[in-house]
C-alpha positions as CSV (number, residue, x, y, z in Angstrom):
1,M,4.3,251.6,-14.4
2,A,6.9,248.9,-13.6
3,K,5.7,248.8,-10.0
4,K,2.1,248.2,-11.1
5,D,3.2,245.5,-13.5
6,T,5.1,243.7,-10.6
7,K,2.0,243.8,-8.3
8,E,-0.2,242.5,-11.1
9,L,2.3,239.7,-11.8
10,L,2.4,238.6,-8.1
11,K,-1.4,238.7,-7.9
12,K,-1.6,236.7,-11.1
13,H,0.9,234.0,-9.9
14,H,0.4,234.1,-6.1
15,F,-0.7,230.5,-6.0
16,W,2.6,229.2,-7.3
17,V,4.5,231.5,-5.0
18,L,2.6,230.3,-1.9
19,A,2.9,226.7,-3.1
20,G,6.7,227.0,-2.9
21,L,6.9,228.8,0.5
22,V,4.1,227.3,2.6
23,P,5.5,223.7,2.6
24,L,8.9,225.0,3.6
25,F,7.4,227.0,6.6
26,V,5.2,224.0,7.5
27,L,8.3,221.7,7.6
28,I,10.2,224.1,9.8
29,A,7.2,224.3,12.2
30,V,6.8,220.5,12.3
31,F,10.5,220.0,13.2
32,T,10.4,222.8,15.8
33,I,7.2,221.4,17.5
34,S,8.4,217.7,17.4
35,S,11.7,218.5,19.1
36,S,10.2,220.6,21.8
37,V,7.4,218.1,22.4
38,G,9.9,215.2,22.4
39,E,12.1,216.9,25.0
40,A,9.1,217.7,27.2
41,I,8.1,214.0,27.0
42,E,11.6,212.8,27.8
43,N,11.7,215.1,30.8
44,R,8.3,213.9,32.0
45,E,9.5,210.3,31.7
46,K,12.6,211.0,33.8
47,E,10.5,212.7,36.4
48,Y,8.2,209.7,36.4
49,K,11.0,207.2,36.8
50,T,12.6,209.2,39.6
51,S,9.3,209.4,41.4
52,A,8.7,205.7,40.9
53,Q,12.2,204.9,42.3
54,S,11.6,207.1,45.3
55,I,8.3,205.5,46.0
56,E,9.4,201.9,45.5
57,P,11.2,201.5,48.8
58,K,8.1,202.7,50.6
59,L,5.8,200.3,48.9
60,N,6.9,197.5,51.3
61,P,7.6,199.3,54.6
62,K,9.6,197.5,57.3
63,S,8.9,197.7,60.9
64,D,11.6,198.8,63.4
65,K,11.8,195.2,64.7
66,L,12.7,193.8,61.3
67,I,15.2,196.5,60.6
68,E,16.9,195.8,63.9
69,A,16.9,192.1,63.1
70,I,18.5,192.7,59.7
71,Q,21.1,195.0,61.2
72,S,21.9,192.5,63.9
73,Q,22.3,189.8,61.2
74,V,24.7,192.0,59.1
75,S,26.7,192.7,62.3
76,R,26.9,189.0,63.1
77,V,28.1,188.3,59.6
78,Q,30.8,190.9,59.9
79,D,31.8,189.5,63.3
80,K,32.0,186.0,61.8
81,K,34.1,187.3,59.0
82,N,36.6,188.9,61.5
83,E,36.6,185.7,63.5
84,L,37.5,183.6,60.5
85,W,40.2,186.1,59.6
86,K,41.6,185.8,63.1
87,Q,41.5,182.0,63.1
88,N,43.2,181.7,59.7
89,W,45.9,184.3,60.7
90,E,46.6,182.4,63.9
91,R,47.0,179.2,61.8
92,Q,49.4,180.8,59.4
93,K,51.5,183.2,61.4
94,G,53.9,180.4,62.3
95,L,54.8,180.2,58.6
96,Y,56.0,183.7,58.3
97,V,59.5,183.4,59.9
98,W,62.6,185.2,58.8
99,P,66.1,183.7,58.3
100,K,67.4,182.3,61.6
101,T,71.0,182.8,60.5
102,S,70.8,186.6,60.6
103,A,70.3,188.4,63.9
104,R,69.4,191.6,62.1
105,L,66.5,189.9,60.3
106,K,65.3,188.2,63.4
107,E,65.0,191.7,64.9
108,V,62.7,192.5,61.9
109,E,60.6,189.5,62.7
110,R,60.2,190.6,66.3
111,L,58.8,193.9,65.2
112,G,55.6,192.2,64.1
113,L,55.3,194.1,60.8
114,K,52.3,193.7,58.5
115,F,53.0,192.5,55.0
116,G,54.1,195.6,53.1
117,D,55.1,197.8,56.1
118,P,58.5,199.6,55.6
119,I,61.3,197.3,56.7
120,P,64.0,199.2,58.7
121,S,67.3,199.6,56.8
122,G,69.5,201.5,59.3
123,D,71.4,198.4,60.4
124,S,72.2,196.9,56.9
125,Q,69.2,194.6,57.0
126,Y,68.8,194.8,53.2
127,A,72.3,193.7,52.6
128,E,71.8,190.6,54.6
129,F,69.9,189.0,51.8
130,Q,72.9,188.9,49.5
131,K,74.7,186.6,51.9
132,P,74.3,183.0,50.8
133,E,74.4,181.8,54.4
134,V,71.3,183.9,55.0
135,Y,69.0,183.9,52.0
136,L,70.0,180.8,50.0
137,A,70.3,178.9,53.3
138,E,66.5,179.1,53.5
139,F,66.5,176.7,50.5
140,S,69.4,174.4,51.3
141,R,72.4,174.3,53.6
142,D,74.4,172.5,51.0
143,L,75.7,175.6,49.3
144,P,78.7,176.0,47.0
145,N,81.8,177.6,48.5
146,K,80.3,177.7,52.0
147,K,82.8,178.7,54.7
148,A,81.1,176.8,57.5
149,S,78.4,174.2,58.0
150,L,74.9,175.7,58.5
151,P,73.0,174.5,61.6
152,N,69.5,174.5,60.2
153,P,68.4,172.5,57.1
154,G,66.7,174.3,54.3
155,M,63.3,173.6,52.7
156,A,64.9,171.3,50.1
157,D,66.8,169.3,52.8
158,L,63.6,168.7,54.9
159,I,61.9,166.6,52.2
160,A,64.9,164.3,51.5
161,P,65.2,161.7,50.1
162,T,62.6,163.2,47.7
163,Q,64.6,164.7,44.9
164,F,64.2,167.7,42.6
165,K,64.4,167.3,38.9
166,A,67.9,168.6,38.0
167,G,68.3,169.9,41.5
168,W,66.4,172.3,43.7
169,Q,68.1,175.3,41.9
170,S,66.0,174.6,38.8
171,V,62.7,174.1,40.6
172,L,62.5,176.6,43.5
173,R,62.1,180.3,42.6
174,H,65.0,182.3,44.1
175,V,67.4,185.1,43.4
176,N,70.9,183.9,42.7
177,A,72.4,186.9,40.9
178,W,72.7,190.3,42.5
179,D,73.7,193.7,41.1
180,E,74.9,196.9,42.8
181,R,71.4,198.2,43.4
182,Q,70.1,198.1,46.9
183,L,67.1,196.1,47.6
184,T,63.8,197.9,48.4
185,S,61.5,197.0,51.2
186,E,58.8,195.9,48.7
187,Q,61.3,193.5,46.9
188,I,62.3,191.9,50.2
189,W,58.6,191.3,51.1
190,L,58.1,189.5,47.8
191,M,61.2,187.5,48.1
192,M,60.2,186.3,51.6
193,E,56.7,185.6,50.4
194,D,58.2,183.2,47.8
195,V,60.2,181.5,50.5
196,W,57.2,181.1,52.8
197,V,54.9,179.7,50.1
198,Q,57.4,177.3,48.7
199,R,58.4,176.1,52.1
200,S,54.8,175.4,53.0
201,M,54.1,173.6,49.8
202,L,57.2,171.4,50.3
203,D,56.1,170.7,53.8
204,A,53.0,169.0,52.5
205,I,55.3,166.5,50.7
206,R,57.3,166.0,53.9
207,Q,54.1,165.2,55.8
208,V,53.1,162.6,53.2
209,N,56.5,160.9,53.5
210,A,56.5,161.0,57.3
211,Q,52.9,159.6,57.5
212,M,53.7,156.7,55.2
213,A,56.9,155.9,57.2
214,E,54.9,155.4,60.4
215,F,53.9,151.9,61.6
216,Q,50.9,151.4,63.8
217,R,50.8,148.7,66.5
218,V,48.3,146.0,65.7
219,K,47.1,142.7,67.2
220,Y,49.8,140.0,67.1
221,V,48.5,136.5,66.8
222,K,50.8,133.5,66.3
223,G,48.8,130.3,65.6
224,D,45.9,130.4,68.0
225,Q,47.7,132.4,70.6
226,V,47.3,136.2,71.0
227,I,50.7,137.5,71.9
228,D,49.9,141.2,71.9
229,D,46.8,143.3,71.5
230,P,46.9,147.1,71.9
231,V,43.1,147.2,72.4
232,S,42.7,144.5,75.0
233,K,43.4,145.2,78.7
234,Q,44.9,141.7,79.0
235,P,48.7,141.6,79.8
236,S,50.9,141.2,76.8
237,D,54.5,140.6,76.0
238,P,56.2,144.0,75.6
239,L,59.1,142.4,73.8
240,R,57.0,140.7,71.1
241,R,54.8,143.0,69.0
242,K,53.5,143.5,65.5
243,F,53.4,146.8,63.6
244,R,51.7,147.7,60.3
245,S,52.2,150.5,57.7
246,R,50.6,151.1,54.3
247,I,52.9,148.6,52.8
248,W,54.5,146.4,55.4
249,E,53.7,144.3,58.4
250,L,56.6,143.8,60.8
251,E,56.7,141.2,63.6
252,L,59.4,142.0,66.1
253,E,60.7,139.9,68.9
254,V,63.6,140.5,71.3
255,A,65.4,137.2,72.0
256,N,68.5,136.0,73.8
257,K,71.4,134.8,71.7
258,D,74.7,133.8,73.3
259,N,73.8,135.8,76.4
260,K,73.0,138.8,74.3
261,R,69.8,140.4,73.3
262,V,69.0,140.5,69.6
263,L,66.1,141.8,67.5
264,G,64.5,139.6,65.0
265,G,61.2,138.8,63.4
266,R,59.4,138.7,60.1
267,L,58.6,141.2,57.3
268,I,55.4,140.8,55.3
269,N,54.4,142.7,52.1
270,H,50.6,143.0,52.5
271,T,50.0,144.8,49.2
272,D,49.4,143.1,45.8
273,R,52.5,144.7,44.2
274,L,56.2,144.0,44.3
275,Q,57.9,146.3,46.8
276,L,61.6,147.2,46.9
277,M,63.5,146.9,50.1
278,G,65.8,149.9,49.5
279,L,69.2,151.0,48.3
280,N,72.0,148.5,48.7
281,N,69.4,145.8,49.1
282,T,68.7,147.0,52.6
283,M,65.5,148.2,54.3
284,V,66.2,150.3,57.4
285,V,63.6,150.9,60.2
286,K,64.0,152.8,63.5
287,V,62.8,150.9,66.5
288,W,62.2,152.6,69.9
289,L,62.9,150.2,72.7
290,Q,62.1,152.5,75.6
291,P,59.3,155.0,76.2
292,G,60.2,158.7,76.3
293,R,60.7,161.6,73.9
294,D,64.5,161.8,74.1
295,V,65.2,158.1,73.6
296,A,67.5,157.3,70.7
297,P,66.0,154.6,68.3
298,F,67.7,151.3,67.4
299,E,68.5,151.1,63.7
300,F,67.2,147.8,62.5
301,K,68.4,146.7,59.1
302,I,66.6,144.1,57.0
303,G,68.4,142.7,54.0
304,G,66.8,141.8,50.7
305,E,66.3,143.2,47.2
306,F,62.5,143.1,47.1
307,L,59.4,141.2,48.2
308,P,56.6,140.1,45.9
309,G,53.1,141.1,46.5
310,R,50.3,139.2,48.3
311,G,49.5,135.9,46.6
312,A,52.9,135.1,45.2
313,T,54.3,131.7,46.4
314,K,57.6,129.9,46.5
315,P,58.2,126.5,45.0
316,D,57.3,124.8,48.2
317,G,54.0,126.6,48.3
318,T,54.8,129.0,51.1
319,P,53.9,132.7,50.7
320,A,56.7,134.6,48.9
321,N,55.6,137.9,50.4
322,V,57.0,136.9,53.8
323,V,60.6,136.8,54.8
324,T,62.1,135.7,58.1
325,I,64.7,138.2,59.4
326,V,67.9,136.3,60.4
327,P,69.6,138.0,63.3
328,T,73.2,139.1,62.7
329,D,75.8,141.0,64.8
330,E,74.2,144.3,63.7
331,H,70.9,143.2,65.3
332,I,72.5,142.9,68.8
333,I,71.0,145.5,71.2
334,T,73.6,147.2,73.3
335,G,71.3,149.5,75.3
336,D,68.5,148.9,77.8
337,V,65.3,147.3,76.5
338,V,62.0,148.0,78.2
339,E,59.4,147.4,75.5
340,I,59.0,147.8,71.7
341,V,57.3,151.2,71.6
342,K,57.4,152.5,68.1
343,V,58.6,151.7,64.6
344,E,59.3,154.0,61.6
345,Q,60.7,153.2,58.2
346,V,63.7,155.2,56.9
347,F,63.0,155.9,53.2
348,D,65.7,156.3,50.5
349,T,65.5,157.5,46.9
350,R,64.2,154.1,45.9
351,T,61.4,153.7,48.4
352,V,60.2,157.2,49.3
353,P,56.5,157.7,48.4
354,V,57.0,161.0,46.6
355,R,60.0,160.3,44.4
356,R,60.7,163.6,42.8
357,I,59.5,167.2,42.5
358,E,59.3,168.0,38.8
359,N,58.2,171.7,39.1
360,L,56.8,174.2,41.5
361,A,55.5,177.4,40.0
362,L,54.2,180.5,41.8
363,G,51.7,182.8,40.2
364,L,50.6,180.1,37.7
365,P,46.9,180.1,37.0
366,D,45.1,177.0,35.8
367,S,42.3,176.9,33.2
368,R,39.8,178.3,35.7
369,F,41.8,181.5,36.1
370,A,43.5,181.7,32.7
371,D,41.6,184.8,31.8
372,K,41.9,186.4,35.2
373,Q,43.9,189.7,35.3
374,M,46.6,189.3,37.9
375,K,47.0,191.9,40.6
376,V,49.8,193.5,42.5
377,P,50.0,193.6,46.3
378,N,48.6,196.7,48.1
379,F,52.0,198.4,48.3
380,K,51.7,202.1,47.8
381,A,54.6,202.2,45.3
382,F,53.1,199.4,43.3
383,V,49.6,200.8,43.3
384,E,50.9,204.2,42.1
385,E,53.0,202.6,39.4
386,E,49.9,200.7,38.2
387,Q,47.9,203.9,38.1
388,R,50.6,205.7,36.1
389,A,50.8,202.8,33.7
390,A,47.0,202.7,33.2
391,A,46.9,206.5,32.6
392,A,49.8,206.3,30.1
393,A,48.1,203.4,28.3
394,A,44.8,205.3,28.2
395,A,46.5,208.4,26.8
396,S,48.4,206.4,24.1
397,A,46.9,205.0,20.9
398,G,47.6,201.5,21.9
399,P,45.3,199.4,24.1
400,A,45.7,199.4,27.8
401,T,47.6,196.4,29.2
402,P,46.6,196.0,32.9
403,G,47.1,192.6,34.5
404,A,49.2,189.6,33.6
405,P,49.7,188.4,30.0
406,K,47.1,185.8,29.1
407,G,48.0,182.5,27.7
408,P,47.3,178.7,28.0
409,A,47.5,177.4,31.5
410,F,49.1,174.1,30.3
411,P,52.2,174.7,28.2
412,P,52.7,172.2,25.5
413,P,55.8,169.9,25.3
414,G,58.9,171.9,24.5
415,G,57.8,175.0,26.4
416,I,56.3,178.3,25.3
417,F,58.0,180.7,27.7
418,P,61.0,182.5,26.4
419,G,64.0,183.4,28.5
420,G,65.0,180.0,30.0
421,P,63.4,177.5,32.2
422,G,60.3,178.8,34.0
423,A,60.4,182.1,32.2
424,T,57.3,184.2,31.4
425,G,58.7,187.0,29.3
426,A,61.4,188.5,31.5
427,G,60.1,186.9,34.7
428,L,60.6,183.5,36.2
429,R,57.9,181.3,37.7
430,F,60.5,178.9,39.0
431,G,64.3,178.5,39.1
432,G,67.0,181.1,39.8
433,G,67.5,184.5,38.3
434,T,68.2,188.1,38.9
435,V,66.1,190.4,41.1
436,D,64.4,191.8,38.0
437,Q,63.5,188.4,36.7
438,V,62.4,186.8,40.0
439,V,60.9,189.8,41.8
440,N,60.2,192.9,39.6
441,A,58.7,190.9,36.8
442,N,56.4,188.9,39.2
443,K,54.7,191.8,41.0
444,K,51.4,190.7,39.4
445,R,51.0,187.4,41.2
446,Y,47.5,187.4,42.8
447,V,44.0,186.6,41.5
448,E,42.5,188.6,44.4
449,V,43.7,191.1,46.9
450,T,41.6,192.4,49.8
451,G,42.4,194.0,53.2
452,E,42.4,190.5,54.8
453,V,43.8,188.1,52.3
454,R,45.9,187.7,49.1
455,R,45.1,184.8,46.9
456,M,48.0,183.4,44.8
457,P,47.6,180.7,42.1
458,V,50.2,178.0,42.3
459,G,51.1,174.7,40.7
460,I,53.2,171.7,41.6
461,A,54.2,168.6,39.6
462,V,55.5,165.5,41.4
463,V,56.3,161.9,40.6
464,V,54.5,159.8,43.2
465,D,53.5,156.3,43.8
466,Q,49.9,156.0,42.6
467,A,48.9,154.5,45.9
468,Y,49.6,157.9,47.6
469,M,48.0,160.2,45.1
470,Q,45.0,160.9,47.4
471,D,47.4,161.4,50.3
472,V,49.2,164.2,48.4
473,L,45.9,165.9,47.6
474,L,44.7,165.5,51.2
475,A,47.9,167.0,52.5
476,Y,47.4,170.1,50.3
477,A,43.8,170.4,51.2
478,N,44.7,170.4,54.9
479,S,47.6,172.9,54.4
480,P,47.8,176.0,56.6
481,L,48.0,177.9,53.3
482,K,44.2,177.2,52.8
483,F,45.2,175.5,49.5
484,Q,42.1,175.4,47.3
485,I,42.6,172.7,44.7
486,T,41.2,173.9,41.4
487,Q,42.6,171.3,38.9
488,V,44.3,168.0,39.0
489,T,45.8,166.0,36.2
490,W,47.8,162.8,36.3
491,T,49.4,160.4,33.8
492,R,51.6,157.3,34.0
493,F,55.2,158.1,34.6
494,R,57.1,156.8,31.5
495,D,60.5,158.2,32.2
496,A,63.4,156.9,34.2
497,L,64.5,157.7,37.7
498,N,68.0,156.1,37.3
499,N,66.9,153.2,39.4
500,G,66.6,155.5,42.4
501,L,70.3,155.7,42.6
502,N,70.7,159.5,42.2
503,N,73.2,159.8,45.0
504,P,76.6,161.4,44.3
505,N,78.1,159.4,47.2
506,N,76.8,156.1,45.9
507,P,79.4,154.3,43.7
508,L,76.5,152.5,42.0
509,D,75.1,155.7,40.6
510,P,76.7,156.3,37.2
511,S,75.0,159.7,36.9
512,G,76.8,161.2,40.0
513,G,73.5,162.4,41.4
514,V,72.4,164.2,38.2
515,I,68.9,163.4,37.1
516,M,69.1,162.9,33.3
517,S,65.4,162.3,32.5
518,G,62.9,165.0,31.6
519,S,59.1,165.2,31.9
520,G,56.4,167.3,33.5
521,N,53.3,169.0,32.2
522,L,53.6,172.0,34.5
523,S,56.8,173.6,33.5
524,G,56.6,173.8,29.8
525,E,60.4,173.2,29.8
526,F,61.5,169.7,29.1
527,L,65.0,168.5,29.6
528,P,66.4,166.4,26.9
529,S,66.0,162.7,27.4
530,G,69.5,161.6,26.4
531,P,71.2,158.2,26.9
532,R,70.9,156.9,30.4
533,P,73.4,154.8,32.3
534,P,73.0,151.1,32.0
535,L,71.0,149.4,34.7
536,P,72.9,147.0,36.9
537,G,71.6,143.8,35.7
538,P,67.9,144.3,34.6
539,G,65.9,141.3,34.0
540,P,62.3,140.0,33.8
541,F,60.1,139.7,36.8
542,P,60.8,136.4,38.6
543,G,58.3,133.8,37.6
544,P,56.9,130.9,39.5
545,G,59.6,128.6,40.8
546,Q,62.3,131.2,40.5
547,F,62.3,132.2,44.2
548,P,64.9,130.3,46.2
549,G,63.5,128.2,49.0
550,P,64.8,128.1,52.6
551,G,68.5,128.1,52.7
552,G,68.8,129.7,49.3
553,T,70.3,133.0,48.3
554,G,67.2,135.1,47.6
555,P,64.4,136.8,49.6
556,G,63.0,133.5,50.5
557,G,65.9,132.2,52.5
558,P,68.9,133.4,54.6
559,G,71.7,132.7,52.1
560,T,75.3,132.6,53.2
561,G,78.2,134.9,53.6
562,T,76.3,138.2,53.2
563,P,74.9,140.8,55.6
564,Y,71.5,140.1,57.1
565,G,71.3,136.8,55.3
566,F,70.9,138.2,51.8
567,P,73.0,139.0,48.7
568,G,75.1,142.2,49.3
569,S,75.0,143.6,45.8
570,G,73.8,147.2,45.7
571,G,72.3,147.1,42.3
572,L,69.2,145.4,41.1
573,S,69.6,142.0,39.6
574,T,66.1,140.8,38.7
575,V,63.9,143.9,38.5
576,S,63.8,146.1,35.4
577,E,63.5,149.9,35.3
578,S,60.0,149.5,33.9
579,Q,59.0,147.5,36.9
580,L,60.5,150.0,39.2
581,T,58.4,152.8,37.7
582,S,55.3,150.9,36.9
583,G,53.4,152.2,39.9
584,L,54.5,155.8,39.5
585,I,52.4,158.7,38.1
586,E,53.1,162.3,37.2
587,L,50.7,164.3,39.3
588,D,50.0,168.0,38.6
589,V,48.1,169.9,41.2
590,Y,46.9,173.4,40.5
591,G,45.3,175.6,43.1
592,V,45.0,178.9,44.9
593,V,46.7,179.6,48.3
594,S,45.3,182.2,50.6
595,L,47.9,184.4,52.4
596,Y,46.2,186.2,55.3
597,E,47.2,189.6,56.4
598,K,48.2,190.2,60.0
599,Y,45.0,190.3,62.1
600,A,44.2,193.6,63.7
601,A,41.0,193.7,65.9
602,G,38.4,196.1,64.6
603,E,39.7,196.2,61.0
604,G,38.0,194.8,58.0
605,T,37.0,195.5,54.4
606,D,34.4,198.1,53.6
607,P,32.0,196.4,51.2
608,K,31.4,199.7,49.3
609,A,35.0,200.5,48.8
610,K,36.8,197.6,47.0
611,D,40.1,196.5,48.5
612,V,40.3,199.4,50.9
613,P,40.8,198.5,54.6
614,V,38.5,200.4,57.0
615,R,37.7,200.2,60.7
616,V,34.5,198.3,61.6
617,E,32.6,199.7,64.6
618,P,31.9,197.1,67.3
619,R,28.6,195.5,67.1
620,V,25.9,196.6,69.5
621,E,23.2,194.0,70.1
622,P,19.7,195.4,70.0
623,K,17.6,194.9,73.0
624,P,14.3,193.3,71.9
625,K,11.2,194.2,73.8
626,A,10.0,191.5,76.1
627,T,6.3,192.0,75.1
628,E,6.9,192.0,71.3
629,P,9.4,189.3,70.3
630,T,10.8,189.5,66.8
631,P,8.8,187.2,64.5
632,P,10.9,184.7,62.5
633,A,11.4,185.5,58.9
634,G,8.9,183.9,56.6
635,K,6.6,182.7,59.4
636,G,4.1,185.5,59.9
637,G,4.8,189.1,60.9
638,D,6.9,191.1,58.5
639,A,7.8,189.4,55.4
640,P,11.5,189.5,54.6
641,D,12.5,191.9,51.8
642,P,14.0,190.0,48.9
643,K,16.4,192.9,48.4
644,A,17.5,193.0,52.0
645,P,21.1,192.1,52.8
646,G,21.5,188.3,53.0
647,D,24.1,186.0,54.3
648,K,27.4,187.2,52.9
649,T,29.7,185.0,54.9
650,P,33.1,185.0,53.2
651,R,34.1,181.8,51.4
652,D,37.1,181.1,53.4
653,A,36.7,177.4,53.0
654,A,38.0,175.9,49.8
655,V,35.2,175.0,47.3
656,P,36.0,171.7,45.7
657,D,36.1,171.4,41.9
658,P,33.5,169.0,40.6
659,K,36.3,167.4,38.5
660,T,38.7,167.1,41.4
661,P,38.8,163.6,42.9
662,K,37.0,163.4,46.2
663,T,39.3,163.1,49.2
664,R,38.5,162.2,52.8
665,R,39.8,164.6,55.4
666,R,41.6,162.9,58.2
667,G,41.6,164.2,61.7
668,R,44.9,165.4,63.0
């Protein structure tokens, strides 16, 4: 009876039972069908895209002739790349020299190792670097506690009289503290790379100074008579000639006085600015009186404190920028005289064009590369260390930290780097320190590393006469380092140079050779500008009527009782410090130097494998058929494929920054 009642109840209420179950079953069916249909649609879309991609290359078929032409072009580009690599290596290989004072290290140089190759250590080669007469002598031969004089000047000695702010020890990056640990081959390579780069950057300064010291022989006219003309083929007087530099014109004549030959003439300042004569009120020039390479020059001294610029006049109306050189006993020529061949000025700390090196930093990016992650060299140990560090960072909760720490490229006054001058964390961009600070903390030093070249950002700050700013930029643009200038800033130099008397051997230098001023945008580390020694007699610029006339005691006349016809005081008497530095600027140059690996024929970089050296097969020129010449691209025949490999010639030449002042390259 109960069963019958249940059946009757279901029949009676079957509508409500189905109304609850049917929607549920329909919903399940809809989800099942939609998922299966969506998956089928997605699979069909993938098949369609795959088919389309496989068909796309065949929509624009290339003929065999065009394919051969493209392959030939790619091969020529690779050949050109290898050719540029070889040329740049040949230009740079003379820079990579090892210390000359160590026979063991010269043996290493003769091995011709590539950068990063294991350096032999069986003959105590590594210990040689801890000897001051070996490693530190690369910087300067004036070392403390040296037992004997060193024969070869260091990189700091070669740019004298250009000075370093607070000494080269605070500017050039070097190791000056050693521990008991033995150096590794990788550390030695990085130490030597610092030496090579810094020496080359200082050599550009030396070239600027040397170029400005040269005098060029020019036409010599006195009245209406042409005495000497280097262009004309007419006979000229070899003992009466005129020479010209960027600042001076020097008329020289060899005359007889008391049966002796003496050298005299006139000195002319052809600029529009006051020019100092030199320390101890003396300008020194070297004069070659005989042709030949091994001829010793005659040292010709010209007395005087300064010469005004072009346009200044004496009370009698004669030009004040001209001085007649009065012959003295020191002007007597004792050797043979054939002709006046060549003239060069001897600069001192007061007259040298590049007065001071403020800072020189390696691995310092400018604003262009401020966000660039720095790279380590392709040393196996360093690469494995980077891989382990990256894996550990990925496994940890903290963010990975590959590359160099990011920060502003231009440190504000007062410095932002902890750990002393030039420090970036535990590392040093410039100055002296331990192996850990100088080498280990500066492994990440490149913005790019390939199988052919390593590109290192650098920066240098100098105090230079504003007239030579373009010469400094030009010297770096023509550097064998392939210096790509990326950013240049300059401002007026408002500090003091101690009157150019920073010479510990000069009794007129109260500072004892220690530079007491502080400036420079590059370092981020400013020295305190404390009290400076009093200037020896500063005064205002001489006004009209203040230049003594002929027979007086100033630059306009010979004077009496003093060497060379001028006052013998070594200090300045009428020129203030502000006038001495009025033409000086602080010039900061940022750039990237390209350090090329040793060239090996047949090696290059595989474009598909980044930074991995591979061997490139020699190019085989296709033999075009005589009856069917290859049509030029874009002029009938097969149209060039827009996706075909194009000209990928490496950018070995420096690309100028639009903000960088344009410079004219001079032929060498």
